[in-house]
N, C-alpha and C positions, 0 to 999 in steps of 0.2 A: 504493500500500499504507499502510495508517495502523498501524504500527507503537506500538500501545498496550497498556501494561499493567500490572495494577493493583499487581504488589510493587517494591518499592524498587530494586530492580535492574531495571528495567525495559527497557533496551536491549539489556542482555548475555544472551546466550543459555549459556554455560557457567559451571561452576564455579571455572575458573580463568584464565577471563576471555584465553584466549589470545589474541592481537590477530587474527593472519591469520584465524583459525576465527571468529572473532566479524563478520571483514569478509566473510567466504567466507559464513556465514549470511546474514547481513544482504542481500546480492546475490540469493542463492537466493530469500528470499520477496520479491524484488521481481517474480522472473522467474517462480515460480509464483504470483501475484499476477497478475501478466498471463496467462497460460494461462486462467486461472480467468476473467478478465473476457472472455475470446475465445470462451468456451461459448455457444452456443446459449440456455442454461439460468440464464446467467451471470444475468440478471435475476429471477429465482427465489429467487435465493441471499442472505441477507441479512448472513450473516456465515460465512467462516473461520478459525475460532482453531487457532493451533498450540499444542497443549498440550505433556502428557510431561516427558522432563528439559528440553529448551530449552526449550520454552515458558516453565517454570517458571526459568530461569536457571539450571538445574543439570545439564545435559549435558555430556558427556564430551568429551575429546581424545586420539585414540589416536597418539602419536610411534611411526615407524617406528624402525630403528637409524640410518638416515642422517638424523633428527633432522626429517624432514616430519609435519607435524599431519595429520590422517581425524578426520572426523566417526566416531561410537563409535554412538549411542544411534540407536534406530529415531526416525521421524519421522512425529510423533501428529497430525495435523487434523480437528476439530471441525466439523460443519457444519451451522448455523443457517438454515432455511429461510424462508422469506415465507411467509403461512399463506395456503400451498396444499394442493393434495388429494393424497393417497398415491401417486396415480399419475406427478404431475408430482414428488413427491419421488423417487421410483424414476426420473422421470428425468435428475434431477441426480445421483444415484448414479451412472448409468451413463454420464453423459458424464466424471465428473470420475475413472473409471478409466483412460484414457487419460492425464491427468496426472499419478494416481499411477504408470504404469507409467512413464513417461518417465523421471520423478525418481529411481524407483527405482533403475533401467540404468545411470542417470546418476551418483548418486552412491555404489552399491553397498551402501546400507543399505535395512531396511525401511522403507516409508513406506505410511501408511496414512490413509484419510479415511473418517471415521464416517457410518453413513447417515444423509441428511438428517431433522432432525427440526425443528419447529416451537418458536419459544420456550415456547409455552402449554406444550409436549409435557415441557418441563425440568423443571416441579412434578412429572412422578412421578420423576425418579431426583435431584431436588438434596439431597437428602440421602445419596446414595452416596457413599461415599469418593473414586472417580474423579471425580464429578461438581463434589464440594464441592473438590480440589486445580484440578478444572480454572478453577472459577470465582474460586480466590485467586492464580492463576498462570499468566497464559495471552499468548500475543501474538495481536492483531487482524491478519492477514495480508488480508484480504480485505472489503470490505464497511462495515458499520455495528459502534460499541465497545457498543451496546446492547445484547447477545445474553441480559444475567440481567439486563435491567431487571426483568422483573416479580420477581423472588426477592428474598427478604430477603437481607442478609450472610451469608457462609460462618459458620457454627456448630459448629468441629470438637467441640466437645463431646457435640453431641446425633447424631454419627453412632451407629448402631444397635450393637450387640456384633455382631448377626451380621452388619457389614462385617469387624470382626474377625479372624471365623472364615473369612468366605471370602477376607481376604486370605492365612491362615494356609494354606488349603485351595490356594490357586494356585501361594504360592512352595514348599508341598511340594510341587505335582505338579511344579513346574521341577525341585525336587532329585532329583524320581524321574527324569525326563527325562535328565537330567545322568549319573544312574547307568547310565541305559543306555549313553549315547553313553561313557561313561570302560567300560564293560562289552566295548561290542561289539569297541573300537577301539582294540590297542595304540599306534597313531601317532596322535597330535591334530594337525594340521593348523591352519592359522591361524582358520576358521572354526568348526570342532568345541571349538577349544581356548577361543575367545571365546564359544562357547556354553555350556561348562562352566563355567566361573569368572564370566559373569554371572550363571548361575541362584544358584550358591553366594552371590554377595553378594546378590541378588535376595531370597534366602532369608532371610538376616542383617536385611536392612532389615523385610522382612517381620515376623519375630519382634517386635523392637524398636517400630515401627509398631503392630501387635495388643496390644501391652501398655499402648502408650498409651492407646488405644481403648479398651480395656478398662478402665483408671482414669479415662477422660473426659478424658484431656489431652494428647489428639493436637492439634498444629498444623502451621501451614504453614512450611513449611522442614526440610530434611531437618538443617540444620546448627542450627536450634532445636533441634529433636526430639533430637538427640545432647546439648544442653547438658542437657533435662531428663533424658533416658535418668539422665545423670550425676549427678545430683541425688538421683534415687531409689531409697529401701532395698528390701527384697524382689523382688531382680529376678530370673531365672537366670542363674548363675553365669556372668560376662566376657562378660554380653549389650552392656555397655554399651561395653565394650573390642572386640567384633569388631565391632560398629556402627562404631566409631572406624574401624576398619580398610577397613568397607565404603564410606564417605565418602571415603578416600584413593582405594581404587579408581574411584569413582565420576566423581573428577574426573580423572584418570591412568589412566585403564585400560592394563593389561599382560597378558601372558602368562605363564604357567608349564609347568614341565616335570610329566611326565605324573605323576610318585611326589607331587610335591607338591598335584597337584589333588586327589589320592587322599585325603591327609591334609586338605586345606583343607575338602575334602567332607566327610568324617566330621566335620569337627569342625561343622560347619552341620547336618548331620543332627541329632546329640546337642542341640545349641542348639535345634533346632528341635522335638524329641520334647518338650525340659524345657519349652517354651515351651507348644505345646500342653497339656501337664499343669496349668501354671501359668495360665492362661488359663481353663481350666474349673474347676480345683481350689482356684485362691489359691496363695497361698505363692510358694516360687521354683521347684518344681516339680522341685527335686533329691532329694526322699524318696519321690517315689508311686512305687507298686504300677504301673509301666508296662502289665500285663496286663490293668487293670483301664479301664485311661483310655474304649477307643474305647465302651465300655458307658457311663461317664459320660458322653460327647461325646452318646449317641442318648438318654440319658434329661434332659440339663441342661437347664433351660429358658434359659439364656445366649444360646443363638445362635438361638433361635426367629427363624422371618420367614415373612409370608406370612400367607394363611384357609388352615382347613383346606379351602376348596371349590377354590382355586387350587393348593394343594399337592398335592390329588388329582389335577387335569389334568396335573401335573407331572409327575408319580407315573407317568401314563400314557403318556407320551411316554420317561421310563427305561425302561419295562418293553418298550415295545418296539424299544430300542435295546439290549438284552439284559439289562436288572437284573432278577431274581428275588425280590431277599429285600427287598423294598420295605416302609417305613412309611409308610401309604399318605395318613395326615394331617401329615406332616410334609416340609417341603423337601426334597430331594433333596441339597441340599448337604450336610446333617448327616451322613448317610452316607456321602456319598463322604470326607468328612473323617475317618469312624472308620475306615474301610476303608484309606484312604490312611495314615492314624497306622497302623497293623499292618503294613503291606507295608513302610515306611520303619523300624518295629521289627526286621524280620524279616529286614533286609538286615545283612549277606553272605548270599548263597546261596540268595536269593529267587527262586522259582520258581513262584510264585503264592501265594496265601491264601486258605483256605479258612475258612470263618467257623464259627461255633460251632453254627448251627443246619446242617441240610442243603442249604443254598444254597450256590453258590460263584462266586467271582468272580475273574476273572484280571485284570492288572493291563493287559491290551490292551484287557478290555471297559471296566476301569474309565476310562483314556484317552479311550476313546470317549464316553462317558457324560459325563465329564468336561466334554470339549470343548463340550456342548450347555450344559454348567449352568454354565460360568466367570467 
């Protein structure tokens, strides 16, 4: 295993640098690399990179009451193949499934391997937030360290505003799913508790990161982004404070009583609504007429993405999934975000949302379409 990383903390996995967790993850990566090396398709794999929190040295450590340290974040691996056919890349994906299953069961967390893609194909996604982050902070678990050799250095100032809107959509979806969990269950066990509070703080991070993207100030490293937010004027009220709280949680996650989760969820929802308004309308989002925001999202050029032809084809997929109120030449994510804003605005007591037109969409249909386009 070649544990390389182009960040200052190249050997660290966690924010708090917990010694036992660091040692455990180092050993896990060695064993994952050995498992990959034994696959028949191993020779077709150029690199396997650990991304996400642990790849960026920003992973969390959860401590149980007895003081034992446990992994908390998902483990996200990205697979870069040799220059091979799509059929052979699918073979890599199929063989890595056994490795994924083994480690998910062994660790008790979600483990994911991306679909294998060639180095050349990284150009197609190089401006997305996910791959900019991956390029800036990762660990090489298996194979070569030259996965990004064909790309220029990450340029976070060039991230399209549509990526900020996409981030708000995905983190808002997390709030919607957390609300469903809170509404359905009066007793929140460990897994449900983790799900709710994790999505609350992910939404907070999403708000701060989206505002930095909107101002062309996004940068690598969650601690660096907090410093930037603390220095900026004209942000949604208490955004930097909530972001600081989210950073503390990210380092050492914890669980909360249901009533505290409801309070935190309500605060995160309010922050998200104000941030969406600020993202599209400017200012702090505090004095916005909330009833107009969804219309502004749909008409604003801020989050435009894709070509009219590609968007038309994507909307055809959305139509087959149950979408009826379609703007055929705009990317489906614009409509998804506009509807989501109205969902979260209407909570509590949300039973569904009927748009101003004759078409209707309910949250379950929205989630089905979001799963396709997130």
